[in-house]
Each structure stands twice: as C-alpha cells, then as structure tokens.
N, CA, C and O atoms as a CHARMM CRD file, in Angstrom:
* protein
*
  300
    1    1 UNK  N     83.00800 151.79600 242.72000 PROA 1      0.00000
    2    1 UNK  CA    83.46500 152.96900 242.02300 PROA 1      0.00000
    3    1 UNK  C     82.31700 153.57400 241.21100 PROA 1      0.00000
    4    1 UNK  O     82.32100 153.55600 239.98000 PROA 1      0.00000
    5    2 UNK  N     81.37400 154.08900 241.91200 PROA 2      0.00000
    6    2 UNK  CA    80.25300 154.71600 241.23000 PROA 2      0.00000
    7    2 UNK  C     80.10700 156.15100 241.70000 PROA 2      0.00000
    8    2 UNK  O     80.35500 156.47000 242.86200 PROA 2      0.00000
    9    3 UNK  N     79.70300 157.00000 240.78500 PROA 3      0.00000
   10    3 UNK  CA    79.50200 158.40400 241.13000 PROA 3      0.00000
   11    3 UNK  C     78.30500 158.53000 242.05200 PROA 3      0.00000
   12    3 UNK  O     77.37200 157.73000 241.99400 PROA 3      0.00000
   13    4 UNK  N     78.34200 159.54100 242.90100 PROA 4      0.00000
   14    4 UNK  CA    77.23800 159.75100 243.84400 PROA 4      0.00000
   15    4 UNK  C     77.00700 161.24700 244.02400 PROA 4      0.00000
   16    4 UNK  O     77.08000 161.77900 245.13200 PROA 4      0.00000
   17    5 UNK  N     76.72600 161.91300 242.90100 PROA 5      0.00000
   18    5 UNK  CA    76.51300 163.35800 242.96800 PROA 5      0.00000
   19    5 UNK  C     75.10900 163.71700 243.42800 PROA 5      0.00000
   20    5 UNK  O     74.84900 164.84400 243.85000 PROA 5      0.00000
   21    6 UNK  N     74.20100 162.73800 243.34100 PROA 6      0.00000
   22    6 UNK  CA    72.80600 163.00900 243.66800 PROA 6      0.00000
   23    6 UNK  C     71.98600 163.37100 242.44800 PROA 6      0.00000
   24    6 UNK  O     70.76400 163.49600 242.53100 PROA 6      0.00000
   25    7 UNK  N     72.64700 163.53900 241.32200 PROA 7      0.00000
   26    7 UNK  CA    71.94900 163.83500 240.07400 PROA 7      0.00000
   27    7 UNK  C     72.13700 162.61100 239.18700 PROA 7      0.00000
   28    7 UNK  O     73.23700 162.34100 238.70500 PROA 7      0.00000
   29    8 UNK  N     71.05600 161.88000 238.98100 PROA 8      0.00000
   30    8 UNK  CA    71.14200 160.56300 238.36600 PROA 8      0.00000
   31    8 UNK  C     71.77600 160.56700 236.98600 PROA 8      0.00000
   32    8 UNK  O     72.64800 159.74400 236.70500 PROA 8      0.00000
   33    9 UNK  N     71.34900 161.48500 236.11400 PROA 9      0.00000
   34    9 UNK  CA    71.86900 161.45900 234.74800 PROA 9      0.00000
   35    9 UNK  C     73.35900 161.78400 234.70700 PROA 9      0.00000
   36    9 UNK  O     74.07800 161.25800 233.85700 PROA 9      0.00000
   37   10 UNK  N     73.83600 162.64200 235.60900 PROA 10     0.00000
   38   10 UNK  CA    75.26600 162.94500 235.67200 PROA 10     0.00000
   39   10 UNK  C     76.03600 161.71900 236.14500 PROA 10     0.00000
   40   10 UNK  O     77.09300 161.39400 235.60300 PROA 10     0.00000
   41   11 UNK  N     75.49900 161.03800 237.16100 PROA 11     0.00000
   42   11 UNK  CA    76.14400 159.82700 237.66600 PROA 11     0.00000
   43   11 UNK  C     76.23200 158.75100 236.58900 PROA 11     0.00000
   44   11 UNK  O     77.25000 158.06700 236.47500 PROA 11     0.00000
   45   12 UNK  N     75.17500 158.59800 235.80300 PROA 12     0.00000
   46   12 UNK  CA    75.16200 157.59000 234.73700 PROA 12     0.00000
   47   12 UNK  C     76.21700 157.91200 233.68400 PROA 12     0.00000
   48   12 UNK  O     76.96900 157.03000 233.27100 PROA 12     0.00000
   49   13 UNK  N     76.27600 159.15700 233.25200 PROA 13     0.00000
   50   13 UNK  CA    77.24700 159.56000 232.23400 PROA 13     0.00000
   51   13 UNK  C     78.67200 159.42100 232.77300 PROA 13     0.00000
   52   13 UNK  O     79.56000 158.92900 232.07600 PROA 13     0.00000
   53   14 UNK  N     78.88400 159.85400 234.01200 PROA 14     0.00000
   54   14 UNK  CA    80.21100 159.75900 234.61100 PROA 14     0.00000
   55   14 UNK  C     80.66000 158.30300 234.70200 PROA 14     0.00000
   56   14 UNK  O     81.77400 157.96400 234.30400 PROA 14     0.00000
   57   15 UNK  N     79.78800 157.44800 235.22700 PROA 15     0.00000
   58   15 UNK  CA    80.12800 156.02200 235.35500 PROA 15     0.00000
   59   15 UNK  C     80.42700 155.39900 233.99200 PROA 15     0.00000
   60   15 UNK  O     81.37400 154.62300 233.85300 PROA 15     0.00000
   61   16 UNK  N     79.62200 155.73900 232.99100 PROA 16     0.00000
   62   16 UNK  CA    79.83800 155.20900 231.64200 PROA 16     0.00000
   63   16 UNK  C     81.19800 155.65700 231.10500 PROA 16     0.00000
   64   16 UNK  O     81.92600 154.85900 230.51600 PROA 16     0.00000
   65   17 UNK  N     81.54500 156.94200 231.30900 PROA 17     0.00000
   66   17 UNK  CA    82.82000 157.47400 230.81700 PROA 17     0.00000
   67   17 UNK  C     84.00500 156.82800 231.53100 PROA 17     0.00000
   68   17 UNK  O     85.01100 156.51300 230.89700 PROA 17     0.00000
   69   18 UNK  N     83.89500 156.62900 232.84000 PROA 18     0.00000
   70   18 UNK  CA    84.97600 155.99000 233.58800 PROA 18     0.00000
   71   18 UNK  C     85.17400 154.56600 233.09100 PROA 18     0.00000
   72   18 UNK  O     86.30800 154.14200 232.87100 PROA 18     0.00000
   73   19 UNK  N     84.08900 153.82500 232.91300 PROA 19     0.00000
   74   19 UNK  CA    84.21200 152.45900 232.40800 PROA 19     0.00000
   75   19 UNK  C     84.80700 152.43900 231.00200 PROA 19     0.00000
   76   19 UNK  O     85.61800 151.56800 230.68600 PROA 19     0.00000
   77   20 UNK  N     84.41400 153.38200 230.16600 PROA 20     0.00000
   78   20 UNK  CA    84.98500 153.47700 228.82100 PROA 20     0.00000
   79   20 UNK  C     86.49000 153.71200 228.88800 PROA 20     0.00000
   80   20 UNK  O     87.25100 153.07400 228.16100 PROA 20     0.00000
   81   21 UNK  N     86.92400 154.62400 229.75700 PROA 21     0.00000
   82   21 UNK  CA    88.35300 154.90400 229.88900 PROA 21     0.00000
   83   21 UNK  C     89.11300 153.70400 230.44900 PROA 21     0.00000
   84   21 UNK  O     90.22300 153.41200 230.00300 PROA 21     0.00000
   85   22 UNK  N     88.52800 153.01200 231.41400 PROA 22     0.00000
   86   22 UNK  CA    89.17500 151.82000 231.96600 PROA 22     0.00000
   87   22 UNK  C     89.33500 150.76300 230.88400 PROA 22     0.00000
   88   22 UNK  O     90.40700 150.17600 230.74000 PROA 22     0.00000
   89   23 UNK  N     88.27600 150.51800 230.12400 PROA 23     0.00000
   90   23 UNK  CA    88.35000 149.52500 229.04600 PROA 23     0.00000
   91   23 UNK  C     89.35300 149.92800 227.97000 PROA 23     0.00000
   92   23 UNK  O     90.12100 149.09400 227.49000 PROA 23     0.00000
   93   24 UNK  N     89.34600 151.19800 227.59500 PROA 24     0.00000
   94   24 UNK  CA    90.29600 151.68300 226.59400 PROA 24     0.00000
   95   24 UNK  C     91.73200 151.56900 227.09600 PROA 24     0.00000
   96   24 UNK  O     92.62500 151.16400 226.35300 PROA 24     0.00000
   97   25 UNK  N     91.94900 151.92600 228.35800 PROA 25     0.00000
   98   25 UNK  CA    93.29300 151.81200 228.94300 PROA 25     0.00000
   99   25 UNK  C     93.75900 150.36200 228.93700 PROA 25     0.00000
  100   25 UNK  O     94.91200 150.07500 228.61700 PROA 25     0.00000
  101   26 UNK  N     92.86600 149.45800 229.28900 PROA 26     0.00000
  102   26 UNK  CA    93.22500 148.04000 229.26900 PROA 26     0.00000
  103   26 UNK  C     93.54600 147.56800 227.85500 PROA 26     0.00000
  104   26 UNK  O     94.47200 146.77900 227.66200 PROA 26     0.00000
  105   27 UNK  N     92.80200 148.03500 226.87700 PROA 27     0.00000
  106   27 UNK  CA    93.02900 147.63500 225.48500 PROA 27     0.00000
  107   27 UNK  C     94.39300 148.07200 224.97200 PROA 27     0.00000
  108   27 UNK  O     95.04600 147.33800 224.23100 PROA 27     0.00000
  109   28 UNK  N     94.83000 149.28100 225.37100 PROA 28     0.00000
  110   28 UNK  CA    96.10800 149.78600 224.84500 PROA 28     0.00000
  111   28 UNK  C     97.26100 149.56900 225.82300 PROA 28     0.00000
  112   28 UNK  O     98.38800 149.98500 225.55600 PROA 28     0.00000
  113   29 UNK  N     96.98200 148.91600 226.95900 PROA 29     0.00000
  114   29 UNK  CA    98.04500 148.51300 227.86800 PROA 29     0.00000
  115   29 UNK  C     98.58400 149.58200 228.78500 PROA 29     0.00000
  116   29 UNK  O     99.75600 149.54600 229.16100 PROA 29     0.00000
  117   30 UNK  N     97.74000 150.54400 229.15400 PROA 30     0.00000
  118   30 UNK  CA    98.15800 151.55300 230.12600 PROA 30     0.00000
  119   30 UNK  C     97.13300 151.58000 231.25600 PROA 30     0.00000
  120   30 UNK  O     96.11600 150.89000 231.19700 PROA 30     0.00000
  121   31 UNK  N     97.40900 152.38200 232.28200 PROA 31     0.00000
  122   31 UNK  CA    96.48700 152.44900 233.41900 PROA 31     0.00000
  123   31 UNK  C     95.43700 153.53200 233.18600 PROA 31     0.00000
  124   31 UNK  O     95.56400 154.37500 232.29800 PROA 31     0.00000
  125   32 UNK  N     94.40400 153.47800 234.00900 PROA 32     0.00000
  126   32 UNK  CA    93.34900 154.49000 233.97000 PROA 32     0.00000
  127   32 UNK  C     93.93000 155.87600 234.22300 PROA 32     0.00000
  128   32 UNK  O     93.54100 156.84800 233.57500 PROA 32     0.00000
  129   33 UNK  N     94.86900 155.96100 235.17500 PROA 33     0.00000
  130   33 UNK  CA    95.47900 157.24900 235.50200 PROA 33     0.00000
  131   33 UNK  C     96.27400 157.79200 234.31700 PROA 33     0.00000
  132   33 UNK  O     96.23400 158.98800 234.03000 PROA 33     0.00000
  133   34 UNK  N     97.00000 156.90300 233.63100 PROA 34     0.00000
  134   34 UNK  CA    97.77800 157.34500 232.47300 PROA 34     0.00000
  135   34 UNK  C     96.88900 157.85700 231.35000 PROA 34     0.00000
  136   34 UNK  O     97.19200 158.87100 230.72200 PROA 34     0.00000
  137   35 UNK  N     95.79400 157.15400 231.10200 PROA 35     0.00000
  138   35 UNK  CA    94.90600 157.62000 230.03200 PROA 35     0.00000
  139   35 UNK  C     94.25000 158.94700 230.40400 PROA 35     0.00000
  140   35 UNK  O     93.99300 159.77500 229.53000 PROA 35     0.00000
  141   36 UNK  N     93.97700 159.15800 231.69400 PROA 36     0.00000
  142   36 UNK  CA    93.45200 160.44600 232.13900 PROA 36     0.00000
  143   36 UNK  C     94.45300 161.56800 231.89000 PROA 36     0.00000
  144   36 UNK  O     94.08400 162.64500 231.42200 PROA 36     0.00000
  145   37 UNK  N     95.72100 161.31000 232.20300 PROA 37     0.00000
  146   37 UNK  CA    96.74900 162.33400 231.96800 PROA 37     0.00000
  147   37 UNK  C     96.85800 162.62900 230.47900 PROA 37     0.00000
  148   37 UNK  O     96.87800 163.79200 230.07500 PROA 37     0.00000
  149   38 UNK  N     96.92900 161.57600 229.65600 PROA 38     0.00000
  150   38 UNK  CA    97.02600 161.79500 228.21300 PROA 38     0.00000
  151   38 UNK  C     95.84800 162.60600 227.68400 PROA 38     0.00000
  152   38 UNK  O     96.02200 163.51400 226.87200 PROA 38     0.00000
  153   39 UNK  N     94.65300 162.27200 228.15000 PROA 39     0.00000
  154   39 UNK  CA    93.46800 162.97700 227.65200 PROA 39     0.00000
  155   39 UNK  C     93.37200 164.39900 228.15700 PROA 39     0.00000
  156   39 UNK  O     93.25200 165.33700 227.36900 PROA 39     0.00000
  157   40 UNK  N     93.42400 164.56400 229.47500 PROA 40     0.00000
  158   40 UNK  CA    93.05500 165.84600 230.06800 PROA 40     0.00000
  159   40 UNK  C     94.21300 166.78500 230.34700 PROA 40     0.00000
  160   40 UNK  O     93.99600 167.96200 230.63500 PROA 40     0.00000
  161   41 UNK  N     95.44100 166.28700 230.26700 PROA 41     0.00000
  162   41 UNK  CA    96.59700 167.15800 230.47000 PROA 41     0.00000
  163   41 UNK  C     97.33000 167.40900 229.15200 PROA 41     0.00000
  164   41 UNK  O     97.97500 168.44300 228.98400 PROA 41     0.00000
  165   42 UNK  N     97.23000 166.46200 228.22400 PROA 42     0.00000
  166   42 UNK  CA    97.96300 166.60200 226.96300 PROA 42     0.00000
  167   42 UNK  C     97.01900 166.88500 225.79100 PROA 42     0.00000
  168   42 UNK  O     97.09900 167.95000 225.17900 PROA 42     0.00000
  169   43 UNK  N     96.13300 165.94700 225.47600 PROA 43     0.00000
  170   43 UNK  CA    95.33800 166.04400 224.24400 PROA 43     0.00000
  171   43 UNK  C     94.28800 167.16200 224.26500 PROA 43     0.00000
  172   43 UNK  O     94.16000 167.90200 223.28900 PROA 43     0.00000
  173   44 UNK  N     93.54500 167.29300 225.35500 PROA 44     0.00000
  174   44 UNK  CA    92.50400 168.34400 225.40100 PROA 44     0.00000
  175   44 UNK  C     93.11500 169.74200 225.32200 PROA 44     0.00000
  176   44 UNK  O     92.64100 170.55300 224.52700 PROA 44     0.00000
  177   45 UNK  N     94.16000 170.06500 226.11800 PROA 45     0.00000
  178   45 UNK  CA    94.74200 171.40900 225.96100 PROA 45     0.00000
  179   45 UNK  C     95.30600 171.67700 224.57000 PROA 45     0.00000
  180   45 UNK  O     95.15300 172.77700 224.03900 PROA 45     0.00000
  181   46 UNK  N     95.96000 170.67500 223.97500 PROA 46     0.00000
  182   46 UNK  CA    96.48300 170.85800 222.61100 PROA 46     0.00000
  183   46 UNK  C     95.33300 171.08800 221.63400 PROA 46     0.00000
  184   46 UNK  O     95.41200 171.96700 220.77600 PROA 46     0.00000
  185   47 UNK  N     94.27100 170.30400 221.76100 PROA 47     0.00000
  186   47 UNK  CA    93.10400 170.46800 220.88500 PROA 47     0.00000
  187   47 UNK  C     92.48000 171.84300 221.05100 PROA 47     0.00000
  188   47 UNK  O     92.12300 172.48800 220.06600 PROA 47     0.00000
  189   48 UNK  N     92.34600 172.29300 222.28800 PROA 48     0.00000
  190   48 UNK  CA    91.76300 173.62400 222.52500 PROA 48     0.00000
  191   48 UNK  C     92.63300 174.71900 221.93200 PROA 48     0.00000
  192   48 UNK  O     92.12300 175.67500 221.34700 PROA 48     0.00000
  193   49 UNK  N     93.93500 174.58400 222.08100 PROA 49     0.00000
  194   49 UNK  CA    94.84100 175.57900 221.50500 PROA 49     0.00000
  195   49 UNK  C     94.71100 175.61900 219.98800 PROA 49     0.00000
  196   49 UNK  O     94.65600 176.69600 219.39300 PROA 49     0.00000
  197   50 UNK  N     94.66300 174.44800 219.36500 PROA 50     0.00000
  198   50 UNK  CA    94.50000 174.38600 217.90200 PROA 50     0.00000
  199   50 UNK  C     93.17400 175.01300 217.48200 PROA 50     0.00000
  200   50 UNK  O     93.12500 175.76500 216.50800 PROA 50     0.00000
  201   51 UNK  N     92.10400 174.71100 218.20600 PROA 51     0.00000
  202   51 UNK  CA    90.79700 175.27900 217.86200 PROA 51     0.00000
  203   51 UNK  C     90.76500 176.79400 218.03800 PROA 51     0.00000
  204   51 UNK  O     90.15800 177.49800 217.23100 PROA 51     0.00000
  205   52 UNK  N     91.40700 177.29500 219.07600 PROA 52     0.00000
  206   52 UNK  CA    91.47500 178.74900 219.27000 PROA 52     0.00000
  207   52 UNK  C     92.25200 179.39100 218.11700 PROA 52     0.00000
  208   52 UNK  O     91.85000 180.43100 217.59600 PROA 52     0.00000
  209   53 UNK  N     93.35000 178.77600 217.72900 PROA 53     0.00000
  210   53 UNK  CA    94.13400 179.31900 216.61000 PROA 53     0.00000
  211   53 UNK  C     93.34100 179.29600 215.30500 PROA 53     0.00000
  212   53 UNK  O     93.39300 180.25500 214.53500 PROA 53     0.00000
  213   54 UNK  N     92.61100 178.21600 215.05000 PROA 54     0.00000
  214   54 UNK  CA    91.77600 178.14500 213.85000 PROA 54     0.00000
  215   54 UNK  C     90.71900 179.24200 213.87000 PROA 54     0.00000
  216   54 UNK  O     90.48200 179.90000 212.85700 PROA 54     0.00000
  217   55 UNK  N     90.08500 179.43800 215.02400 PROA 55     0.00000
  218   55 UNK  CA    89.08200 180.50000 215.13500 PROA 55     0.00000
  219   55 UNK  C     89.69400 181.87200 214.92100 PROA 55     0.00000
  220   55 UNK  O     89.08400 182.72900 214.28100 PROA 55     0.00000
  221   56 UNK  N     90.87600 182.08900 215.44300 PROA 56     0.00000
  222   56 UNK  CA    91.54700 183.37000 215.25600 PROA 56     0.00000
  223   56 UNK  C     91.85900 183.59900 213.77200 PROA 56     0.00000
  224   56 UNK  O     91.64600 184.69400 213.25100 PROA 56     0.00000
  225   57 UNK  N     92.35500 182.57600 213.10500 PROA 57     0.00000
  226   57 UNK  CA    92.64600 182.69100 211.66900 PROA 57     0.00000
  227   57 UNK  C     91.37800 182.99600 210.88700 PROA 57     0.00000
  228   57 UNK  O     91.37800 183.87200 210.02200 PROA 57     0.00000
  229   58 UNK  N     90.29700 182.28000 211.18300 PROA 58     0.00000
  230   58 UNK  CA    89.03900 182.52400 210.47100 PROA 58     0.00000
  231   58 UNK  C     88.48900 183.91000 210.76700 PROA 58     0.00000
  232   58 UNK  O     87.95700 184.56800 209.87300 PROA 58     0.00000
  233   59 UNK  N     88.60900 184.36100 212.00900 PROA 59     0.00000
  234   59 UNK  CA    88.16000 185.70200 212.37200 PROA 59     0.00000
  235   59 UNK  C     88.93500 186.76200 211.58400 PROA 59     0.00000
  236   59 UNK  O     88.35700 187.72800 211.08600 PROA 59     0.00000
  237   60 UNK  N     90.23800 186.56700 211.48100 PROA 60     0.00000
  238   60 UNK  CA    91.05100 187.52100 210.72000 PROA 60     0.00000
  239   60 UNK  C     90.69700 187.49900 209.23500 PROA 60     0.00000
  240   60 UNK  O     90.71300 188.54300 208.58300 PROA 60     0.00000
  241   61 UNK  N     90.38300 186.33500 208.69800 PROA 61     0.00000
  242   61 UNK  CA    89.96000 186.24600 207.29700 PROA 61     0.00000
  243   61 UNK  C     88.63200 186.97500 207.07800 PROA 61     0.00000
  244   61 UNK  O     88.45400 187.65600 206.06800 PROA 61     0.00000
  245   62 UNK  N     87.70900 186.83000 208.02100 PROA 62     0.00000
  246   62 UNK  CA    86.42500 187.53100 207.90700 PROA 62     0.00000
  247   62 UNK  C     86.64700 189.03900 207.94100 PROA 62     0.00000
  248   62 UNK  O     86.05300 189.77900 207.15600 PROA 62     0.00000
  249   63 UNK  N     87.50300 189.48900 208.85300 PROA 63     0.00000
  250   63 UNK  CA    87.79700 190.93000 208.90500 PROA 63     0.00000
  251   63 UNK  C     88.39200 191.42100 207.59000 PROA 63     0.00000
  252   63 UNK  O     88.03600 192.49600 207.10700 PROA 63     0.00000
  253   64 UNK  N     89.30300 190.63000 207.00900 PROA 64     0.00000
  254   64 UNK  CA    89.92200 191.00500 205.74500 PROA 64     0.00000
  255   64 UNK  C     88.87600 191.06400 204.63000 PROA 64     0.00000
  256   64 UNK  O     88.87900 191.99300 203.82300 PROA 64     0.00000
  257   65 UNK  N     87.98000 190.06900 204.58600 PROA 65     0.00000
  258   65 UNK  CA    86.92300 190.06700 203.56700 PROA 65     0.00000
  259   65 UNK  C     85.99600 191.26600 203.73100 PROA 65     0.00000
  260   65 UNK  O     85.61100 191.89400 202.74500 PROA 65     0.00000
  261   66 UNK  N     85.63900 191.58200 204.96000 PROA 66     0.00000
  262   66 UNK  CA    84.77500 192.74200 205.20000 PROA 66     0.00000
  263   66 UNK  C     85.46000 194.02500 204.75800 PROA 66     0.00000
  264   66 UNK  O     84.83800 194.89700 204.15000 PROA 66     0.00000
  265   67 UNK  N     86.74400 194.13200 205.06800 PROA 67     0.00000
  266   67 UNK  CA    87.48800 195.33000 204.66800 PROA 67     0.00000
  267   67 UNK  C     87.52900 195.44900 203.15100 PROA 67     0.00000
  268   67 UNK  O     87.34300 196.53900 202.61000 PROA 67     0.00000
  269   68 UNK  N     87.77300 194.33000 202.45600 PROA 68     0.00000
  270   68 UNK  CA    87.82400 194.35000 200.98400 PROA 68     0.00000
  271   68 UNK  C     86.46200 194.67600 200.40000 PROA 68     0.00000
  272   68 UNK  O     86.37600 195.42600 199.42700 PROA 68     0.00000
  273   69 UNK  N     85.40200 194.13400 200.96600 PROA 69     0.00000
  274   69 UNK  CA    84.05400 194.42100 200.45900 PROA 69     0.00000
  275   69 UNK  C     83.68300 195.87400 200.64200 PROA 69     0.00000
  276   69 UNK  O     83.07700 196.47400 199.75400 PROA 69     0.00000
  277   70 UNK  N     84.03600 196.45500 201.78500 PROA 70     0.00000
  278   70 UNK  CA    83.71000 197.87000 202.00900 PROA 70     0.00000
  279   70 UNK  C     84.52200 198.77000 201.09200 PROA 70     0.00000
  280   70 UNK  O     84.02300 199.80100 200.64000 PROA 70     0.00000
  281   71 UNK  N     85.76000 198.39700 200.81200 PROA 71     0.00000
  282   71 UNK  CA    86.56200 199.24300 199.91900 PROA 71     0.00000
  283   71 UNK  C     86.06900 199.12400 198.48300 PROA 71     0.00000
  284   71 UNK  O     86.15700 200.09400 197.72900 PROA 71     0.00000
  285   72 UNK  N     85.55400 197.96400 198.08300 PROA 72     0.00000
  286   72 UNK  CA    85.02300 197.80500 196.73300 PROA 72     0.00000
  287   72 UNK  C     83.68800 198.51900 196.55100 PROA 72     0.00000
  288   72 UNK  O     83.39400 199.01000 195.46100 PROA 72     0.00000
  289   73 UNK  N     82.88000 198.58100 197.59900 PROA 73     0.00000
  290   73 UNK  CA    81.57200 199.22700 197.52400 PROA 73     0.00000
  291   73 UNK  C     81.72900 200.73800 197.40300 PROA 73     0.00000
  292   73 UNK  O     80.93600 201.38900 196.72300 PROA 73     0.00000
  293   74 UNK  N     82.73300 201.29600 198.05100 PROA 74     0.00000
  294   74 UNK  CA    82.88000 202.75000 198.04900 PROA 74     0.00000
  295   74 UNK  C     83.46900 203.28700 196.75500 PROA 74     0.00000
  296   74 UNK  O     83.52000 204.50300 196.57400 PROA 74     0.00000
  297   75 UNK  N     83.91100 202.43700 195.86200 PROA 75     0.00000
  298   75 UNK  CA    84.51200 202.93400 194.60300 PROA 75     0.00000
  299   75 UNK  C     83.48900 203.25100 193.56700 PROA 75     0.00000
  300   75 UNK  O     83.83800 203.67500 192.46500 PROA 75     0.00000
C-alpha cells in the first residue's frame, strides 16, 4: 500500500498520512475508511463552512469600520 505517483515527495507525504490515519483509526477503534469519511466528508466541510462564515463576518466588520471612518473624516 504505497503511493506511486512518480513524484517522490508526494508519495512520501501520502504514505505518511495514510499510516497516520491507519494508526489513529486503530487507536480509537474504527476503520481507515470510517476515519476518512469523518475527516473528509464531515469535519473538513464543516470546518471550511465555519471559516468562510468567519471571513464573511470579518469582511463585513471591515466594511463597517471603513464606512464609519469615512463618515467621521468628512465632518
């Protein structure tokens, strides 16, 4: 079970990550496939959604601050 992309550093990282997931799955008593589903179907999309929402909130705060600064400067 080794990667064979032809790019050595990618194969090394991939193999290391697969072994890490297998070991982690064994530690918590689930299969490699289950940990993949939890990570890449559940946790990563939820994390990305949360990060997008945080960025949107911060973007709106910056717009509000800019609007307040411009209105204060013009007075």
